C-alpha positions as CSV (number, residue, x, y, z in Angstrom):
1,M,8.5,10.8,10.5
2,S,12.2,11.0,11.6
3,S,14.2,11.0,8.8
4,A,17.2,9.4,11.0
5,M,15.1,5.9,11.4
6,I,14.1,5.5,7.7
7,P,16.5,4.3,5.2
8,P,16.7,5.9,1.6
9,A,13.4,6.2,-0.4
10,P,13.6,2.5,-2.6
11,G,14.0,3.4,-6.3
12,A,15.9,6.5,-5.4
13,A,19.2,6.6,-6.9
14,P,22.0,7.6,-4.6
15,H,24.0,10.4,-5.7
16,G,26.0,10.1,-9.1
17,A,24.8,6.6,-8.6
18,A,23.6,4.8,-12.0
19,K,20.7,2.3,-11.8
20,A,20.3,-1.0,-13.3
21,R,17.2,-3.3,-13.4
22,F,17.5,-7.4,-13.3
23,R,14.4,-9.4,-13.5
24,I,15.7,-12.8,-11.6
25,D,13.8,-15.9,-12.4
26,K,15.1,-17.9,-9.6
27,M,14.8,-15.2,-7.0
28,D,11.7,-17.0,-4.5
29,C,12.6,-15.7,-1.2
30,P,15.0,-14.3,1.5
31,T,17.7,-17.4,0.8
32,E,18.0,-16.0,-2.4
33,E,18.3,-12.6,-1.7
34,R,20.7,-13.1,0.7
35,L,22.8,-15.6,-1.2
36,I,22.8,-12.5,-3.9
37,R,23.8,-10.0,-1.4
38,N,26.6,-11.6,-0.4
39,R,27.7,-11.6,-4.1
40,L,27.3,-8.1,-5.2
41,E,27.8,-6.2,-2.3
42,P,31.4,-6.5,-1.9
43,M,31.8,-5.7,-5.6
44,P,33.7,-2.6,-6.2
45,G,31.6,-0.1,-7.6
46,V,28.5,-1.1,-6.5
47,V,26.2,1.4,-4.4
48,R,23.0,-0.5,-2.8
49,L,20.8,-3.3,-3.4
50,D,17.0,-2.8,-3.9
51,F,15.2,-6.5,-3.9
52,N,11.2,-7.0,-5.4
53,L,11.0,-10.3,-4.2
54,M,7.3,-10.5,-5.3
55,A,8.0,-9.6,-8.8
56,R,11.6,-11.2,-8.9
57,E,12.9,-7.8,-9.4
58,L,16.9,-7.0,-8.3
59,T,17.8,-2.9,-8.8
60,V,21.6,-2.4,-8.3
61,F,22.8,1.4,-7.6
62,H,26.2,1.4,-8.7
63,E,29.1,3.5,-10.2
64,L,30.3,1.3,-12.9
65,Q,30.8,1.5,-16.6
66,D,28.8,-1.3,-17.6
67,T,26.9,-4.1,-15.9
68,A,28.7,-7.1,-17.1
69,G,30.6,-7.6,-13.6
70,I,26.8,-8.0,-12.4
71,Q,25.3,-10.2,-15.2
72,H,28.1,-12.7,-15.0
73,A,28.4,-12.7,-10.7
74,L,24.4,-13.3,-11.3
75,N,24.9,-16.3,-13.7
76,E,27.3,-17.7,-11.4
77,L,24.4,-17.8,-8.7
78,D,22.2,-19.8,-11.2
79,M,19.8,-16.9,-10.8
80,A,18.6,-16.7,-14.3
81,P,18.9,-12.5,-14.6
82,T,17.5,-10.5,-17.2
83,Q,18.4,-6.9,-17.4
84,L,15.5,-4.7,-18.0
85,E,15.6,-1.5,-20.0
86,S,14.6,1.8,-18.5
87,G,10.9,2.1,-18.1
88,Q,10.8,-1.9,-19.5
89,K,8.0,-4.0,-18.2
90,A,9.1,-7.5,-17.0
91,A,7.4,-10.8,-18.9
92,A,4.8,-12.6,-17.0
93,L,6.1,-14.5,-14.0
94,P,6.5,-18.2,-14.6
95,Q,4.2,-20.6,-12.5
96,A,5.1,-21.1,-9.2
97,V,5.2,-25.1,-9.5
98,P,5.5,-26.1,-13.4
99,L,3.4,-29.4,-14.5
100,H,7.0,-31.7,-15.2
101,M,8.3,-30.4,-11.3
102,K,5.2,-31.9,-9.9
103,L,5.4,-35.2,-12.5
104,Q,9.1,-35.4,-10.9
105,L,8.0,-34.9,-7.0
106,A,4.9,-37.6,-7.6
107,L,7.7,-40.3,-9.1
108,A,10.6,-39.3,-6.6
109,G,7.9,-39.9,-3.9
110,V,7.3,-42.9,-4.8
111,A,11.1,-43.7,-5.2
112,A,11.6,-42.3,-1.1
113,M,8.8,-44.4,0.3
114,G,10.4,-47.7,-2.0
115,A,13.5,-47.4,-0.2
116,E,11.5,-47.3,3.1
117,V,9.5,-49.8,2.6
118,L,13.0,-51.7,1.5
119,D,14.6,-49.9,4.8
120,W,12.1,-51.6,7.0
121,R,12.3,-55.2,5.1
122,G,15.7,-55.5,5.9
123,A,16.6,-55.5,1.9
124,P,20.0,-55.7,0.1
125,L,21.8,-52.4,0.7
126,W,22.1,-51.6,-3.1
127,S,18.4,-52.0,-3.5
128,M,17.8,-49.8,-1.0
129,A,20.2,-47.3,-2.3
130,L,19.3,-47.6,-5.9
131,A,15.7,-46.5,-4.9
132,A,17.2,-43.5,-2.3
133,S,19.3,-42.2,-5.3
134,L,16.6,-42.2,-7.7
135,A,14.7,-40.5,-5.2
136,V,17.2,-37.8,-4.5
137,A,18.0,-37.3,-8.5
138,L,14.6,-36.5,-8.9
139,S,13.6,-34.1,-6.4
140,G,17.3,-33.1,-4.9
141,G,18.9,-32.0,-8.3
142,P,18.0,-27.9,-7.5
143,T,18.4,-28.4,-3.6
144,L,21.5,-30.0,-4.0
145,K,23.0,-27.5,-7.3
146,K,21.8,-24.5,-4.6
147,G,23.9,-26.1,-1.8
148,W,27.5,-26.0,-3.7
149,I,27.0,-22.7,-5.4
150,A,26.0,-21.4,-1.5
151,L,29.2,-23.4,0.0
152,R,31.3,-22.0,-3.1
153,N,30.1,-18.4,-1.9
154,F,30.4,-18.6,1.8
155,T,26.8,-18.6,2.5
156,L,24.9,-20.9,5.5
157,N,21.6,-21.1,4.1
158,I,19.1,-24.2,3.7
159,Y,20.6,-25.4,0.8
160,F,23.8,-25.4,1.9
161,L,22.6,-27.0,5.4
162,M,20.1,-29.6,3.7
163,T,22.9,-30.5,1.5
164,L,25.7,-31.5,4.0
165,A,22.7,-33.2,6.0
166,V,21.5,-35.4,3.0
167,L,25.6,-36.1,2.1
168,G,26.2,-36.8,6.0
169,A,22.9,-39.3,6.0
170,V,24.3,-41.3,3.1
171,L,27.9,-41.6,4.7
172,I,26.6,-42.7,7.6
173,G,24.2,-45.8,5.8
174,K,21.0,-43.5,6.2
175,W,19.8,-43.8,2.5
176,S,16.3,-43.9,3.1
177,E,16.4,-41.1,6.0
178,A,18.4,-39.2,2.8
179,A,16.1,-40.0,0.1
180,M,12.9,-38.7,2.2
181,V,14.3,-35.7,3.6
182,V,15.2,-34.5,0.2
183,F,11.9,-35.6,-1.0
184,L,10.1,-33.7,1.9
185,F,12.1,-30.9,1.3
186,A,11.6,-30.7,-2.2
187,V,7.7,-31.2,-1.1
188,A,7.8,-28.2,1.2
189,E,10.2,-26.0,-1.1
190,A,6.6,-26.7,-4.0
191,I,4.0,-25.6,-1.4
192,E,5.6,-22.3,-0.2
193,A,6.0,-21.1,-3.5
194,A,2.5,-21.7,-4.8
195,S,1.9,-19.6,-1.1
196,L,4.3,-17.2,-2.0
197,E,2.6,-17.1,-5.3
198,R,-0.8,-15.9,-4.2
199,A,0.7,-12.7,-2.5
200,R,2.4,-12.1,-5.7
201,K,-0.7,-12.2,-7.6
202,A,-1.8,-10.1,-5.0
203,I,0.2,-7.1,-5.8
204,Q,0.1,-8.2,-9.6
205,S,-3.5,-7.1,-10.2
206,L,-3.1,-3.8,-9.0
207,G,-1.1,-3.0,-12.6
208,A,-3.6,-5.5,-14.3
209,L,-6.3,-3.3,-13.9
210,A,-6.3,-1.0,-16.9
211,P,-7.3,-2.8,-19.7
212,E,-4.3,-3.3,-22.7
213,A,-6.6,-1.1,-25.2
214,V,-8.8,1.9,-25.7
215,T,-11.1,3.5,-28.3
216,I,-9.9,7.2,-29.4
217,W,-11.0,9.2,-31.7
218,R,-8.9,9.7,-34.1
219,Q,-8.6,10.7,-38.0
220,G,-12.5,11.9,-37.5
221,Q,-13.3,8.1,-36.2
222,W,-13.2,5.9,-33.0
223,Q,-10.6,3.2,-33.2
224,S,-9.3,0.8,-30.9
225,L,-5.6,1.3,-30.0
226,P,-3.2,-0.1,-27.4
227,V,-3.3,2.0,-24.7
228,E,0.2,3.4,-24.5
229,S,-0.9,5.3,-27.6
230,A,-3.0,7.7,-26.1
231,M,-1.6,11.1,-25.7
232,E,-2.9,13.9,-23.6
233,G,-6.1,15.9,-24.5
234,E,-7.5,13.3,-26.8
235,R,-10.9,11.7,-27.0
236,I,-11.5,8.4,-25.2
237,M,-14.7,6.5,-25.4
238,V,-15.8,3.8,-22.8
239,R,-19.2,1.7,-23.1
240,A,-20.9,0.4,-20.2
241,G,-18.9,-2.7,-18.1
242,E,-15.8,-1.7,-19.7
243,R,-12.7,-0.4,-17.4
244,I,-11.5,3.1,-18.0
245,G,-8.4,2.9,-19.6
246,L,-6.7,6.3,-19.0
247,D,-7.1,9.1,-16.4
248,A,-9.7,11.6,-17.8
249,T,-11.8,14.2,-17.7
250,L,-15.8,13.7,-18.3
251,L,-16.7,15.8,-21.5
252,Q,-20.6,16.1,-21.2
253,G,-23.3,14.1,-19.5
254,H,-23.3,11.7,-16.7
255,A,-21.9,8.3,-16.0
256,S,-22.1,5.7,-12.9
257,I,-18.6,4.5,-12.2
258,N,-17.7,1.7,-10.0
259,E,-14.2,3.0,-8.1
260,A,-13.4,0.2,-6.4
261,P,-10.2,-0.6,-7.6
262,I,-8.9,2.4,-6.9
263,T,-10.6,4.1,-3.7
264,G,-12.0,0.7,-2.2
265,E,-15.2,2.6,-2.3
266,S,-17.9,0.0,-2.8
267,M,-20.5,1.7,-4.0
268,P,-20.8,3.3,-7.7
269,V,-19.7,6.8,-7.6
270,D,-22.2,9.3,-10.1
271,K,-19.9,11.3,-12.3
272,R,-21.0,14.6,-14.5
273,T,-19.6,17.1,-17.1
274,G,-15.7,18.0,-15.8
275,D,-15.6,15.4,-13.0
276,K,-12.3,13.4,-13.0
277,L,-12.5,9.5,-14.0
278,F,-9.5,7.3,-13.2
279,A,-7.7,4.4,-15.0
280,G,-8.8,1.3,-13.9
281,T,-12.1,2.2,-12.9
282,I,-15.5,0.8,-14.4
283,V,-18.2,2.2,-16.0
284,V,-21.3,0.6,-14.4
285,D,-24.2,2.2,-17.0
286,G,-24.5,4.8,-19.8
287,M,-21.4,5.3,-22.1
288,V,-18.6,7.6,-21.5
289,E,-17.1,10.2,-23.3
290,A,-13.9,11.8,-21.5
291,T,-10.4,13.9,-22.3
292,V,-6.9,11.9,-21.4
293,T,-5.4,13.9,-18.7
294,A,-2.4,11.5,-18.1
295,T,-0.5,9.3,-20.4
296,A,-0.6,5.5,-19.7
297,G,2.6,5.7,-17.2
298,H,1.7,8.8,-15.3
299,S,-1.7,7.6,-14.2
300,T,-3.2,7.4,-11.0
301,L,-3.3,3.5,-11.3
302,A,0.7,3.6,-13.0
303,R,1.6,5.8,-9.4
304,I,-0.4,3.4,-7.1
305,A,1.4,0.2,-8.6
306,S,4.8,1.9,-8.8
307,A,4.7,3.1,-5.3
308,I,3.2,0.1,-4.2
309,Q,6.3,-2.3,-6.2
310,E,8.6,0.2,-4.6
311,A,7.1,0.2,-1.2
312,Q,8.5,-4.0,-1.4
313,A,12.0,-3.0,-1.1
314,Q,11.8,-0.7,1.6
315,R,12.7,-3.3,4.6
316,A,10.6,-3.1,7.7
317,P,12.0,-2.4,11.1
318,T,11.1,-6.4,12.3
319,Q,12.5,-7.5,8.9
320,R,15.9,-5.6,9.7
321,F,15.7,-7.2,13.4
322,V,15.1,-10.7,11.9
323,D,17.7,-10.9,9.1
324,Q,20.1,-9.4,11.7
325,F,19.2,-12.3,14.3
326,A,19.5,-15.0,11.5
327,R,23.1,-13.7,11.0
328,Y,23.9,-14.9,14.6
329,Y,21.8,-17.3,14.8
330,T,22.4,-19.9,12.1
331,P,26.4,-20.1,12.3
332,S,25.9,-20.2,16.0
333,V,23.3,-23.7,15.8
334,V,25.8,-25.0,13.5
335,M,28.8,-24.6,15.7
336,L,26.7,-26.5,18.5
337,A,26.1,-29.1,15.9
338,L,29.7,-29.8,15.0
339,L,30.4,-29.5,18.8
340,V,27.9,-32.2,19.3
341,A,29.1,-34.6,16.8
342,V,32.9,-34.2,18.1
343,L,32.2,-33.9,21.7
344,G,29.1,-35.9,22.0
345,P,31.0,-39.6,22.1
346,W,33.4,-38.1,24.8
347,L,30.7,-36.5,26.8
348,A,28.2,-38.7,27.0
349,G,29.1,-42.2,25.2
350,G,27.7,-43.9,22.2
351,G,29.0,-44.5,18.8
352,V,30.4,-41.6,16.7
353,I,27.8,-42.3,13.5
354,H,25.1,-41.7,16.8
355,W,26.1,-38.4,17.4
356,V,27.0,-37.2,14.0
357,Y,23.6,-37.9,12.8
358,Q,22.3,-36.2,15.4
359,A,24.3,-33.5,14.7
360,L,23.4,-33.6,11.1
361,V,19.7,-33.1,12.6
362,M,20.8,-30.0,14.5
363,L,22.0,-29.1,10.9
364,V,18.8,-28.7,9.9
365,I,17.0,-27.2,12.9
366,A,20.0,-24.5,12.2
367,C,18.0,-22.7,8.9
368,P,16.3,-20.0,9.6
369,C,13.9,-19.8,6.6
370,A,10.5,-19.8,8.7
371,L,12.2,-17.0,10.7
372,V,13.3,-14.9,7.4
373,V,10.5,-15.9,5.3
374,S,7.4,-14.5,8.1
375,T,8.3,-11.4,7.7
376,P,8.1,-9.6,4.1
377,V,4.9,-12.3,3.1
378,T,2.9,-11.0,6.2
379,V,4.3,-7.2,5.2
380,V,3.4,-7.2,1.8
381,S,0.0,-9.0,2.4
382,G,-0.6,-6.0,4.7
383,L,0.3,-3.9,1.9
384,A,-1.6,-5.6,-0.8
385,S,-4.6,-5.2,1.9
386,A,-4.6,-1.8,2.3
387,A,-4.5,-1.3,-1.4
388,S,-7.4,-2.9,-2.5
389,Q,-8.8,-0.4,0.6
390,G,-7.8,2.1,-0.9
391,I,-5.4,2.9,1.6
392,L,-1.9,3.3,0.0
393,I,1.2,2.7,2.3
394,K,4.8,3.5,0.5
395,G,6.6,1.1,3.1
396,G,6.7,-1.6,5.6
397,V,8.4,0.9,8.1
398,H,4.9,2.7,7.7
399,L,2.6,0.0,7.9
400,E,3.9,-1.3,11.4
401,Q,4.4,2.7,12.8
402,G,0.8,3.1,12.2
403,R,0.6,1.1,15.6
404,L,2.1,3.2,17.8
405,I,0.4,6.0,16.8
406,K,-1.4,7.9,20.1
407,A,-2.7,11.1,18.7
408,V,-4.0,12.2,14.9
409,A,-3.6,15.9,14.1
410,M,-6.1,16.4,11.5
411,D,-6.6,19.5,8.8
412,K,-10.0,20.7,8.8
413,T,-10.6,21.8,4.6
414,G,-10.3,18.8,2.9
415,T,-9.9,16.4,5.4
416,L,-12.8,16.6,8.4
417,T,-15.0,19.1,5.4
418,Q,-15.8,18.3,2.1
419,G,-13.3,21.1,0.9
420,R,-15.9,23.6,-1.2
421,P,-18.5,25.8,-0.2
422,A,-22.0,24.3,0.0
423,L,-25.3,26.1,0.2
424,T,-26.6,25.7,4.2
425,D,-29.6,28.2,4.4
426,V,-31.7,30.0,2.8
427,L,-33.7,32.9,5.3
428,T,-36.2,35.0,3.7
429,L,-37.1,38.2,5.1
430,S,-40.2,39.7,3.5
431,R,-42.4,38.9,0.2
432,Y,-40.6,36.2,-1.1
433,N,-40.3,31.9,0.1
434,S,-37.3,30.5,-0.1
435,Q,-37.0,28.5,-3.5
436,N,-37.9,32.1,-5.0
437,A,-35.2,34.1,-3.4
438,L,-32.7,31.4,-4.2
439,R,-33.9,31.2,-7.7
440,I,-32.9,35.1,-8.1
441,A,-29.4,34.9,-6.3
442,A,-29.0,31.9,-8.5
443,S,-29.6,34.2,-11.6
444,L,-27.6,36.6,-10.3
445,D,-24.3,34.7,-9.8
446,Q,-24.9,32.5,-13.0
447,H,-22.3,35.2,-14.8
448,S,-20.2,35.4,-12.1
449,S,-17.1,33.2,-12.0
450,H,-16.2,32.6,-8.4
451,P,-16.6,29.4,-6.4
452,I,-19.3,30.5,-4.1
453,A,-21.3,31.7,-7.0
454,Q,-20.7,28.5,-9.0
455,A,-21.5,26.5,-5.7
456,L,-24.9,28.8,-5.1
457,V,-26.1,28.2,-8.9
458,A,-25.0,24.0,-8.3
459,A,-27.2,24.2,-4.9
460,W,-30.1,25.9,-7.2
461,R,-29.9,23.2,-10.2
462,E,-30.2,20.5,-7.6
463,R,-33.1,21.6,-5.7
464,D,-34.9,22.0,-9.1
465,P,-32.9,20.4,-12.0
466,N,-35.8,21.3,-14.7
467,G,-35.9,24.9,-13.4
468,A,-34.4,27.7,-15.6
469,L,-33.2,31.2,-14.1
470,A,-33.6,34.5,-15.1
471,E,-32.1,36.6,-18.1
472,V,-29.8,39.4,-16.4
473,E,-29.7,42.4,-17.7
474,H,-27.1,45.6,-16.6
475,F,-25.4,42.6,-14.9
476,E,-21.9,44.1,-12.8
477,V,-18.9,42.6,-10.5
478,L,-19.0,44.7,-7.2
479,A,-15.4,43.5,-6.1
480,G,-15.3,42.0,-2.8
481,R,-18.6,42.7,-2.1
482,G,-20.7,41.0,-4.4
483,V,-22.7,41.3,-7.7
484,K,-25.6,43.6,-9.2
485,G,-28.0,43.6,-12.3
486,R,-31.6,44.0,-13.2
487,L,-34.1,41.0,-13.8
488,L,-37.9,40.6,-13.0
489,D,-38.2,44.4,-13.9
490,Q,-36.1,45.7,-11.2
491,G,-32.9,45.7,-10.0
492,W,-31.3,43.2,-7.3
493,Q,-28.3,43.0,-5.6
494,L,-26.7,40.3,-3.7
495,G,-23.7,40.5,-1.6
496,N,-21.9,40.4,1.8
497,H,-22.2,42.2,5.4
498,R,-19.4,45.0,4.1
499,L,-22.2,45.8,1.2
500,V,-25.2,45.8,3.5
501,E,-23.8,48.2,5.7
502,E,-22.2,50.8,2.9
503,L,-26.0,50.6,1.5
504,G,-27.3,51.8,5.1
505,L,-29.5,48.7,5.2
506,C,-28.2,46.8,8.0
507,S,-30.9,46.6,10.6
508,P,-30.8,45.2,14.2
509,E,-32.2,42.5,13.6
510,L,-30.7,41.8,10.2
511,E,-27.2,42.6,11.9
512,A,-28.2,39.4,14.6
513,R,-29.0,37.3,12.3
514,L,-25.6,37.9,10.3
515,E,-23.5,37.3,12.8
516,T,-24.8,34.4,14.3
517,L,-24.6,32.8,10.8
518,E,-20.8,33.8,10.7
519,I,-20.0,32.4,14.3
520,Q,-21.0,29.5,12.9
521,G,-18.2,29.2,10.5
522,K,-20.7,30.4,7.5
523,T,-20.0,33.1,4.9
524,A,-23.3,35.0,4.6
525,F,-24.9,37.1,1.7
526,V,-27.5,39.1,1.5
527,L,-30.3,39.0,-1.3
528,M,-32.0,42.8,-1.8
529,D,-34.6,44.4,-4.3
530,E,-34.9,47.9,-4.6
531,Q,-37.4,48.2,-1.7
532,G,-34.7,46.5,0.7
533,P,-33.3,43.2,1.7
534,V,-35.0,40.5,0.5
535,A,-33.0,37.1,1.9
536,I,-30.4,35.9,3.6
537,L,-28.1,32.7,1.7
538,A,-25.3,31.3,4.0
539,M,-22.5,29.0,2.5
540,A,-19.9,26.6,4.1
541,D,-17.9,24.5,3.8
542,T,-19.8,21.5,5.3
543,L,-18.4,18.6,7.7
544,R,-18.2,15.3,5.6
545,T,-20.8,12.8,6.8
546,E,-18.0,10.2,7.6
547,S,-16.2,12.6,10.0
548,P,-17.8,11.8,13.2
549,Q,-17.5,8.0,12.7
550,A,-14.2,8.8,11.7
551,V,-13.6,10.7,15.4
552,V,-15.7,7.9,17.2
553,E,-13.7,5.0,16.0
554,L,-10.1,7.0,16.5
555,K,-11.1,7.3,19.9
556,A,-12.3,3.4,20.3
557,L,-8.8,3.1,19.4
558,G,-7.3,5.2,22.6
559,V,-6.1,7.8,20.1
560,Q,-6.4,11.2,20.6
561,T,-7.6,13.8,18.2
562,V,-6.6,17.2,17.0
563,M,-8.0,19.9,14.7
564,L,-5.0,22.1,12.8
565,T,-6.6,24.6,10.5
566,G,-5.5,27.8,9.4
567,D,-9.8,29.2,9.7
568,N,-10.4,31.3,12.8
569,Q,-10.5,29.8,15.7
570,A,-14.5,30.7,15.8
571,T,-15.7,28.7,12.7
572,A,-12.7,25.8,13.8
573,E,-14.8,25.2,16.6
574,H,-18.3,25.2,14.8
575,I,-16.8,22.4,13.0
576,A,-14.7,20.4,15.8
577,Q,-18.1,20.5,17.6
578,Q,-19.9,18.4,14.6
579,A,-17.3,16.2,14.6
580,G,-16.9,15.4,18.3
581,I,-12.9,16.8,18.3
582,S,-12.5,18.9,21.3
583,V,-8.7,20.3,21.1
584,V,-9.1,22.4,18.7
585,R,-6.2,25.3,16.7
586,G,-7.2,27.9,14.8
587,N,-5.6,30.4,12.9
588,M,-2.2,28.3,11.8
589,L,0.1,28.7,9.7
590,P,2.5,25.6,8.2
591,D,5.0,27.1,10.6
592,D,2.8,26.8,13.3
593,K,1.2,23.2,12.6
594,L,4.5,22.3,12.6
595,A,5.4,23.5,16.0
596,A,2.1,21.9,16.9
597,I,3.3,18.2,15.7
598,N,6.2,18.7,17.6
599,E,4.1,19.3,21.1
600,L,2.1,16.1,19.9
601,L,5.0,14.5,19.3
602,A,6.9,15.6,22.5
603,S,3.4,14.1,24.5
604,N,2.8,11.5,23.0
605,G,6.0,9.7,21.0
606,A,3.9,9.0,18.1
607,V,1.6,11.4,15.8
608,G,-0.4,10.7,12.9
609,M,-0.8,13.9,10.7
610,V,-4.2,14.0,8.0
611,G,-4.1,16.5,5.3
612,D,-4.0,17.5,2.3
613,G,-0.1,17.0,1.0
614,V,0.5,20.3,-0.1
615,N,-0.3,22.8,2.4
616,D,0.1,20.6,5.0
617,A,3.6,19.8,4.0
618,P,6.1,20.5,6.9
619,A,3.6,19.2,9.0
620,L,3.0,15.6,7.1
621,A,7.0,15.2,6.7
622,R,7.4,15.7,10.8
623,A,4.4,13.4,11.9
624,T,5.5,9.8,12.8
625,V,3.2,8.5,10.0
626,G,2.1,11.7,7.5
627,I,-1.5,10.6,5.7
628,A,-2.5,12.2,2.8
629,M,-6.4,12.5,2.0
630,G,-7.8,12.2,-1.5
631,A,-4.9,10.9,-3.1
632,A,-6.8,9.7,-6.3
633,G,-7.1,13.1,-7.5
634,T,-3.3,14.6,-6.1
635,A,-0.2,13.7,-7.4
636,T,1.2,15.5,-5.0
637,A,0.0,13.5,-2.1
638,L,1.2,10.0,-3.5
639,E,4.6,11.6,-3.5
640,T,4.9,13.5,0.3
641,A,2.9,11.3,2.2
642,D,3.4,8.2,4.2
643,V,0.1,7.0,3.4
644,A,-2.4,7.9,1.2
645,I,-6.0,7.8,1.2
646,M,-7.5,7.1,-1.9
647,D,-10.8,8.6,-1.9
648,D,-11.9,11.5,1.1
649,D,-13.2,8.7,3.9
650,P,-11.0,9.8,7.0
651,R,-12.6,6.4,8.5
652,K,-9.8,4.7,6.6
653,V,-7.4,6.8,9.3
654,A,-8.5,4.3,11.8
655,Q,-8.7,1.0,9.7
656,F,-4.9,1.9,8.8
657,I,-4.4,2.0,12.5
658,C,-6.3,-1.3,13.0
659,L,-4.2,-2.5,10.1
660,S,-0.7,-1.8,11.0
661,Q,-2.2,-3.7,14.5
662,L,-3.0,-6.5,13.3
663,T,0.0,-6.9,10.9
664,S,2.1,-6.4,14.2
665,R,0.6,-9.3,15.9
666,V,1.1,-11.8,12.8
667,L,4.6,-10.9,12.6
668,K,5.2,-11.3,16.6
669,Q,2.9,-14.1,16.4
670,N,5.4,-15.7,13.3
671,I,8.2,-14.8,15.0
672,A,7.4,-16.8,18.3
673,L,6.2,-19.8,15.9
674,A,9.5,-19.9,14.0
675,L,11.4,-19.5,17.2
676,G,9.3,-21.8,19.3
677,I,9.0,-24.9,17.0
678,K,13.2,-24.6,16.2
679,A,13.4,-24.6,20.2
680,V,11.2,-28.0,20.6
681,F,13.1,-29.4,17.9
682,L,16.5,-28.7,19.4
683,V,16.2,-29.7,22.5
684,L,14.6,-33.0,20.8
685,A,18.0,-33.5,19.3
686,L,20.4,-32.6,22.3
687,G,17.9,-35.3,23.5
688,N,18.7,-37.8,21.3
689,Q,14.6,-37.6,20.7
690,A,14.5,-35.9,17.1
691,T,15.1,-37.8,13.7
692,L,16.0,-36.2,10.5
693,W,12.2,-36.4,9.1
694,M,11.3,-34.7,12.4
695,A,13.7,-32.0,11.6
696,V,12.7,-31.4,8.2
697,F,9.4,-31.1,9.0
698,A,10.3,-28.9,11.9
699,D,12.1,-26.6,9.6
700,M,9.5,-26.7,6.8
701,G,6.2,-27.1,8.7
702,A,7.3,-23.9,10.5
703,S,7.8,-22.4,7.2
704,L,4.4,-22.9,5.9
705,L,2.6,-22.3,9.0
706,V,4.0,-18.4,9.0
707,V,3.1,-18.3,5.3
708,F,0.1,-19.3,5.6
709,N,-0.6,-16.9,8.7
710,G,0.9,-14.0,6.7
711,L,-1.7,-14.4,4.0
712,R,-4.4,-14.4,6.5
713,L,-3.9,-10.2,6.4
714,L,-5.2,-10.4,2.1
715,R,-8.3,-11.4,4.1
716,Y,-8.4,-8.6,6.2
717,K,-11.4,-6.4,6.1
718,P,-12.6,-3.5,8.2
C-alpha cells in the first residue's frame, strides 16, 4: 500500500483540527458536492472537507472558534444543513421523490405538452407562453433557483447551464422548447434521485441489521430494553428467529446462527459454549443466553458500518481523474458555445437567432453530469456488494487497486490453515485399539490447560459425545515434556519425543514413526503405560477445506500465490503441497515478510498480502492491498487492513479481485458512455442537427445509463 498515493484516511482529523458534521438534506449528487467545495474550501480556517453523498453528510475539519460561518454559507447555498453532535445519528433520510413533487411533475408534463400542441397548431404566442410558463413554474423552480445560486458562486454546473439554456430559449421565442426542456430535466432528476436511493439503501441496510431492543437480565428478571443501554458483562437472551443485538459470548448449550449479514456465509453456523456471537446475526433454532462483550457502538456490526461510511469519503483514483477532467471540459465547451453564437453568423451565414439556439444546445451538452455521477455510484455499489458477501473494503482506492494484483502472499497459520491444533493421527503400537488409547490420553489431558491438550480432549468428545473420561489420580504436569497420572490401576504418561528419549523408550521403529510425523509438520505425542509405548497421537494445524480451491481460483485469474510463514520450512512445504502452492518461504520473522513483499512488488508491480492483521502488520501495510482474514473476530484487522474478509474463507480473496476487475470494467464503460454520447451530440450541434430536446435527452439519458450500469454491481454474485 503506497502511502504516497493515498489521501488521508477519511474520518481522521488533521493534526490540531476540530471536526464538525453536518446533515445536508439537499445534497444528492456530485453537482451539489462541487458547489459546496467551491464555497467552503476557500474559507479561512477550513482545513479539509469529507463528503458522504449516500448518507448526505459533510464533515468539515477546521480551525475556527465556532461553525456559525460554515452553517451560514451552507444556508446561502440552500442546502438545508443540520449540524450533528459528536456521535449523534442522523434522522432517517427523506423520500427521494415526495408525492407532492410527483403530482407537480405530472401537471407540468400536461402543461408542457399543451405548449407544444399550441406551437404546432400556430396558436397565439400569449397562449403558448402561458402554458409554457405554467410548466416552468411547476417543474422548474428548483432548477432555476439552483442555477441562480451557482451563478452567484461562480460555479459552472448543470443547474446554471440549464437555467441559461431555458432563459435563452425564452428570449428567442422558443417557449414550448423551454417548457419541455425544464420538464424533461425535472423528470430525469427525479429518476436519477430514485436510482441513487437504491444504492443509498444498500449502504444503510448494514447499520439497520441490529434490533433496537434487547432482552437483558436485570434486577432478577428478563427486561426488554434499548440496545444502547446494554453494558459489557450483562446477560442477554435471544429467541429463535430473532436478531442478536450485541456482540456476545455464548454462555451455555449450543445454537445454530445465520451469520450471512456479517460474514456472507450462506449456511447457518453451529455455536457452542464460549463461541463468539455477532450483532446483526440471526438465531435459527434454540434459545440463546450470552454475555455481552461489546456495547452497541463498538460491536463488529457498528465497526463495519462505520468503515463503510468512511470508505465512501475516500475518492477512488478514477473519481479524482473524472473530477479533474470535468474542471477543464465544461469551461471549454461553454467557450466553444459562445464562439458559435458570436462567430457562427459571420463564418457560416444564417440568422443570429439560429446560432444562438445552437449555442444553447451546446450549453446543455457541456454539462459533465453523467461523467461525474458515474464514478461514485459505481464505487459505492461495489463497496455495498462486497460487504453483503462478507468482504469489507476500506475505500474506493483499494477496490480499484485489487484488479492490478499479480501476486498474493499468504500467511499460513489462520489463513490457509484453521489456526488451531486438531487431532490428525492415532497410531496404536500394542495392546490397545485407537479408541481406547484416545480415551486414556484425553483423560490425562483433561486436567491440563495447554491448547494442544484441550484440542485432544475436544477431539475425544467429538468422536464419542456420550463417552465418559476416566478419573485420574496423582496428576502431574511434566514441564516441556507432557503429563502423567494414574488411572485404570496403573501409571500412564503422555509426552513428546524428548520425554520418550529421556525414559529410554525410543526404539528405531518408534523413532522412524515420530520423524515421519514431524516431517509432515505434525506435533507427535506418545502414550505410555508401565510396560512401554502404547500409541502415538499427532496434532497439527490442519489445512482449511477451502484453501486448495482458493489457490486454484487465484491461479485461474493469473495471480501467483506465495506462502510466507514463521513455521519451519518442512512444515510449511507440507501444508503448501496440500494447498497447491509451489513457492514457500518458512522461518520468517515480520521483517523477513516485509522484505519478501518488497521483492514481490519489484517483480510483479502490485501485490496482495493476506494475514491476520496483527503479526503480519508490516507486510500488510507495505503490500498494494493488505487483506485481513477472520476480521469478524479481530478488531485490529478492521483497523489495519485495506480489505477485511469477515469470515475465514480464503476463496474470497479471488472474489475481491474479480469484483475489482468488474468494477473497473463498469467504470470504463460509464466513462465511454458519457463521453461518447456527449461527442456525438456535440458533432450534431456543430452540424445544425441537434435540438434542445435532443440535448436534454443526451445529457440526462447518459446520466441515467451510467447510474443504472453502476447499480448492476449490487447484483454481483461470485
